[in-house]
SEKEMI-45510 format. One record per residue: z, y, x of N, C-alpha, C, CB in turn; residue in one letter. Coordinates in steps of 0.001 Angstrom, whole numbers, plus 500000, padded with zeros to 6 digits. Each point is the difference from the previous one (the first is absolute). Glycine has a CB too. Example, Ala and Ser with C-alpha at 12.3 -4.5 7.8 and 13.67 -1.06 7.14 Angstrom:
507800494310513190500000501190499110500000501200500900501246498827498108A;498034502223501542500060501190500820500730501090499230497855499372501184S;
***
This chain:
360086646306633195499482500620500797498822500290500151501440499404500557M;497976501476499915498818501007500089499107499052501235501478502838499324I;497360496696500321499287499833500421499568500976501610499866498964497310T;499479500416503714499931501010501037498908499683500465502108500420500528V;496738500431499090498382499712500413500118500610500853498608499729498364V;500071499660502266499756501437501636499561501160499420498946498528502026A;499517501205497098499889501469499262499921499799498722498879501095501630E;501928499962497693499775500069498341498334499974499340502387501603500143R;497309497893498721498806500452499377499757501321499432500025497915499665P;499004502859500475499917501445500031498976500219498343500132500385503421N;500392500041495455498872500034498494499016500654500580501460500256497839V;498624500634503277498795500932500230498831499725500665501515501262499933F;498632497512500771499412499526501251498986499995499725501309498905500855T;497744501122500206498382500151499848499388498506500130499904502563501176D;501376496642499372499326498656500561500382498743498650500498500769503191S;498670498657496491499875499071499043499681498782500444499502501558498688F;500941497189501222500306499184500543498308498466499095503696501527500623S;496206498914498108499393499693498776499127500906499515501734498882499575I;496844501004500449499187500659499699498431499445499273501579501162501815E;498657499165496765499145498977499430499100500924499161501708497877499971R;496937502439499930499056501170499768500895500819500294498397499444498354Q;501639501714500374500537501021500679501611500479499163497135500742500868S;503283497906499442501515500303499519500777499475501443499772499488496904V;500842501109503893501013499392500701501585500525500032497908499475501221R;502582499106498927501174499777500171501392499432501095498436500136498201A;502499500442501717500885499429501196501496500086499046498454501077502692E;501250497066497444501788499594499906501332500577500566498861498216499991P;501977502303499301500548501012500837501643499558499567497742502195500032V;502625497116499221501394499345499645500717499010500978499109500209497761A;499885498949502702500168498745500685500623500912501478497692497985498656R;501456502467501696499541500693501607501664500765500085496495500796499905M;504267499949498556500943500815500020501127499047500218498913501824498617A;501185497127501036501059498772500013500450499791498524500965500538502474G;498362499453496346500122499387498766499173498784500076500442502115498799A;500606496902499964499915499098499762499561498969498798501117501077501536D;499106500024497644500267499785498346499101501140499745502666499027499518L;496874502448501075498973500544499410499132500224500471500980500544499080L;497757499890500205498615499931500540499708501534500258499170497714498660G;500091502919502203499848501456500048498522499863500721502806501059500183A;496195499605499308499423500200500453499014501260499874500844497869500142T;498447502485500565498929501526500253498586499781499789501414500865501862V;498263499535497122498697499930499552499038501189499977501052498361498837Y;498237501785501832498701501450499746498848499608499284500374501056502229E;499390499445497267498577499424498816499241501577500598501248498263496845L;497404501664503698498903500413500394499448500499498541499762498407502286A;499699503044498138499612500744498445498668498710499336500374503468501009P;500155496716497751498997499420499139500347498217500049497985502272500595G;502816497606499739500604498509500914501376499411498081500203501470504464T;498883497561495260501177499208499136500989499045501128498144499749497573D;503375500599501998500565499001500400500207498707499207500764501734501143G;499773497205498820500073498662499642500230500456498283501121498562502641P;497750500418496791499473499892498459501735499929499277497010498267500370P;502863502080498172501398500194499415500538498919499913499585501663498860L;501647498397501410500515498720499512501772500309500152497537498247500903H;502430500057498036501676500242500030500699499095500779500002500783497833I;501412499144502555500743499466500757500827499304499222499696501470501584H;500691497515498562501218498952498811501055499811500558498596498569498974H;501520501205502516501273500353500830500353500609500741500036498883499708A;499364502274501229500057501363500627499913501057498871498885499152502200M;502019502099498455500098501294499723499540500286500876501471500318498857E;497441501561500850499602500353501181500478501433499411497930498186501148E;502027502487500052500301501412499798499037501031501247502802499108498936L;496935501990500049498543500345500891500194501550500602498190498419498224L;501584501974502630500561501487500681498875500334500758502577499636500303V;496875501468499013498687500365500207500470501116501227498656499484497272V;500711500067504272500360500917500830498776501278500421501698497872500747L;497048501285498881499216501624500285498735499748498964500564500628503072E;498604500344496424499062499821499398500662500312498194498745498197502339G;499767501187497193500608499842498568499365498972499309500529502268499829S;499893496315500525498959499144498996500559499931498495499258498381502068P;499675500621497467500101500177498305500675498385500135497437501913498664T;503562498044500187500729499201499900499083499262498541502463501357501449L;497438497442498701499361499255498958501137498911498741497772500096502247R;502128499946496866500834499085499161499699499878498786501525500406501174T;498947498614497996499416499171498572500022501518499005501378496833500217L;499822503887500093499573501201499111498753501066500115502311499713499925D;497719500440501419498918501375500353500190499840501787500558502194497397G;499197498984502532500101500356501550500263501720500356498173497768500380E;502241501942500513500304501603500240500612500419501825500875500029496828R;498133500986503809500336500820500966501421500067500857498374500994498562E;501649498064502377501637500536500824499898500953500598500817498215500488L;500398502346499777500136501295501296500985499034501359500316502860497822T;499344498412503341500965499353500701501207500217499993498602499795500986R;502409498913499462501279499970499466500368499517498700500031501581501345G;499054498023497682500324499719498932500365498143500358498407502407498550E;502673497305500185500370498444500442500058499418498360501757500380502704V;497365498474497563499866499066498422500504498478500752497339501409498338V;503525498291500817500346498260499400499027499207499329502100500708499548A;497307498450500924499357498936499332501436498902499730497164500427501339F;503083499541497462501210498768499852499028498572499653502311501830498745P;498435497122501605498880498530499784499660499847498336501294498356502250R;498190501073497661499058500073498590498699501093500061502368499460498561G;496898500130500272498713500904499163500933501661500162498728497620497537R;502834503009502203499545501069500366500265500961501110499819499477498077R;500037499253503065499480500469500965498794499917500913501859499992499496G;497546499845499265498302499740500748499457501403500707499154498155497865A;500137501525503154499790501506500792498549499676500859503019500791500441H;496115500244499993499237499628500711499877501657501076498837497663497982A;500780502603502767499682501262500477498622500377500710502359499883500122L;496842500678499547498937500810500130500115501015500709499476499345498298V;499825501645502938499805500920500355498622500282499625501753499761501486N;498164501035497441498930500841499556499457501265500822500960499183497960R;500306501759502546499885500687500835499311500470501586501402499437498275S;498412501224502342499357500602501206500784499810501621499130501794497984Q;502236497625501860500932500240500645500385498702499975500421502293499647A;499735497001501247500606498557500234501634500364499451498238499036502481P;501903499740496828501287499871499350501312499243500612498376500136498218A;502443499859502136500980498990500421501696500164499518498187499863502074R;501653498594497803501363499948498620501033498749500880498149500367496898Y;503074499746503300500703498551500063500261499835498825500994499921501998L;499050498380498385499934499060498290501112499272500678497153499505498620M;504381500172500341500965499401500516500391499074499203500502501653501137I;499469496921499444500131498950498591501666499143500482496510499319499411S;503871499731499642501097499669499854499098498470500965501696501629497277T;497616497952503119499394498557500452500587499113499938499036500679501159K;500714499188496719500544498463499369499201499091500256500978500740498243T;499376498416502406499055498609499760500276498815499364499387500647501720M;499978498710497716498358500050499796500366501021498750498589497216500822P;500000503166499735499435501088499298498585499599498754500906501405502550E;498975499010496404498572499899499205499400501572500039500839497831498145I;498193502438502375499474500987499134498773499808499764501360501404500636V;498490499871498048499036499451499094499005501231500270501547498468498060E;497068501562502018498891500899499592499388500266498747499720499436501849Y;500959500906497270499214500113498641498873500044499984501322500880499308P;497859500250501488498754500435499531499390499261500736500216502089499291E;500148496606501556499142499294500917499919498840498725500783500705503032L;500379499004496682500518498851498872500102498745501189498517500855497215G;502494499763504159500811498313500777500528500476500033499400498532501135T;501701500910499374501608499713500515499851499456501320501086499393497723I;499774501082503364500097499493501248501322499647500039498264501215501018R;501984497125499762501377499798500135499916499947501401500750498837497865A;500622501828502627500399499928501199501353499620500427498390501390499993V;501938497924501313501717499391500396500420500922501105499723497225499595T;499508503735501276499948500991500345499520501001500051500538498926500365H;499566502662500603499604500438499839499008500011501465501679500663497903S;497019500278501947498752499824500436500067500883501444498814499606497387P;502443500770502754500715501111500987500976499526501025499839501497498153F;500554496817501198501175499702500882499487498728500720501986501034498432D;497740498825503052500121498636500846500700499143499828499550500902501242P;499929497874498470501028498780499913500619499954500858499018498832499041P;502205500503500534501575499344500821498988498865501043502598499936497430R;497872500217503144500676498764501429499963498559499080502305501850501633P;498486498159497429500552498681499601499118499874498399502873500165501522D;496260500675498256499068500114499090499459498890499397499676501735501050E;500078497540498187499114498842499495498880500950499694501708498050498938D;496725502071501555499089500502499540499668499778498743499567500049501890P;500480498689497446499488499883498697500783500610499348499010498205500136A;502071502328500090501355501044498760499393501365499899502631499007500899D;496142500953499610499441501392500433498866500571498557500115499154503202R;500189500694495827498801499713498802499132501713499528501930497473498705I;497178502421501268499416501608499676498762499291499494500968502069501996R;499341497734496053499005499907499514499380500949499030500711498097500634L;498574501748498904498726501071498971499411498907498869498821501807502338L;501595498527496365498664499400499442500084500959498503499948496990501272F;499022502223498115499877501025498618500709499574498996497896500594500369D;502733500709499020501345499355499127498875499536498841502697501830500503R;496383498085499413499512499381499098499610498235499475499585502423500657S;500589497399501125499902498658500197501554499310500115497539500484501191A;503507500380498445500960499919499617500665499680498825499504500955501446A;501683497588498230500100499995498464501759500552499952497841497574499240K;501975503554499457501298500594499634500646498927499276499262502400499872D;502422497301500482500710499025499678500761500956498711500142498364502630E;499592501096496084501156500174499075501149500289500251499068498866499164A;501963501626500801501655500220499794500256498540499561500314502766499120P;500437496860501556500582498506499088501270501040499266499566497124502072S;500371502059496807501484500534498762500889499180499859498838501047498528R;
***
């Protein structure tokens, strides 16, 4: 059964609930009734970087360019995207990505994800790793123990690699 909500979100809205520096974001999947999918509309002001280059080890993401021409950075290089382009970011190093807006106009895109948790996110250029048990966009459930909401960031150099057992 499709969840009926009073007002469906719109990816072309001018209203954003999250604004940090020159990045605006509006989570739309939960508002549309999704349980297992995440989707957020992001808008980068001209000359703005999105999140740093990162690798998801649990979630897969899909980007849809709605407006503008953001530049996609990967471990293999970078290229400018155009309106309507769709790019998949599979789990692991082959899905490493970052978006920047080097243009003179805002860049708007929809990022869809599988919301697989727990999640490990690696930031290779920063040398850090983040471990999380929940999405930052998901509010706590009424019966949830706050101690179960883990969000840790640590230096990769401080971690100890374990050799695979044979």
